[in-house]
C-alpha positions, 0 to 999 in steps of 0.5 A: 516546513515538509508540509508547508512546502506541499501546501504552497504548492497545491494550495489546499489541505490534504486529508487522509484516511484509513480502509481496512483489509481483512482476511476471508474469516472476518479478520483484519489483518492490515489497513490501507492509509492513503490520502482520501480523494472526496475530501481533496481536490479531485483536480488535483489528486494526482499531482499529489501523488506524483510528488514525493513530498506528499510521501515524505509527509504521509511516512512523517505523519505516521511517524508523529501520529505512532510516537504521539497517539495511544488508539493509534497505537493500540488498534494497529498492533498486531497487523500491517500498515500499508502505505502507496509509495512510488517506485520513481521516488525510492531512489530518494534517500531522504524518503527511505531513511524516513521509510526505515525509521517508521518501519523501526518504530511499527517494530518497536509498537507491534505492528508491520509496515508494509510498501506498497509500490504503485502501478505508475511506471518510472522512466527509468528503472535504475540500480538506485531502484534496486538498492533501495528495494535491498536496504527495504527487504535487510530490513524487514519491510515487507514489499508489495505490487499495487494495482497489479495486471494480470495481463500486463504490467511492468512489474511482472519481471520485478517478482522475479526479482525476490523483493516482493512480498505481497501482489493486490489486485483488483477485483474483475467479474469477467476475468475471474477465470485469470485471476484464479490462473493468477493465484495458482500461478503466484501461490508463493505470494500473498494475494491481496483482493482489492475493490470487493464490493460483495463477497459473494463476487468470489464464489466462483474462486474454486480455492478461496484459500489461496486469498490471503486478503480482500479490501473493498467497499463490502469490508470498510469504505475507508475512515477519516483519520487525523494524521 
């Protein structure tokens, strides 16, 4: 019924893909499950992301896929499953409950759940948002900051809250020096560099060991998945 509601609202199917997250030594450390914009009507892509029923549906689909798809369970064993969640949507108890259910399933099947808090800022950050972060931490869910802007980001102050484990930043060639400064400042976090299209782009980083993971077309353009 939940997915039916989304289809009635947006009038088209939602397709998904999985993109690998790699370590610099070539090991797969995680996979991000996200909407496939190439197969989904791009005109309504942003609207779906902002609708919390989409996230409800995605989490529900992954729960069912882990339960019934042995291949998915085997392929996700020992790695992290990354899922984007709007910070605004964490105030919904129904979504929070489903995320915790997924976390318990991930523990059962030997994988780790990572919730990525997106860059879109809520109109008002309330106690409900912080209580949600606290609850996820208590359930040992890893929490990431997605698409972090190293120059100006509303989540800068949140990094000092102690709730976050991972920071994902986009690679920009003319900001390599800024990225290095960022890596040295936030070395207590696991940092994932996104949108890496050529591994040689990272040669300018003097301390690559401070990079936990890399993600981009250089490693994986994304694989269509049915969930």
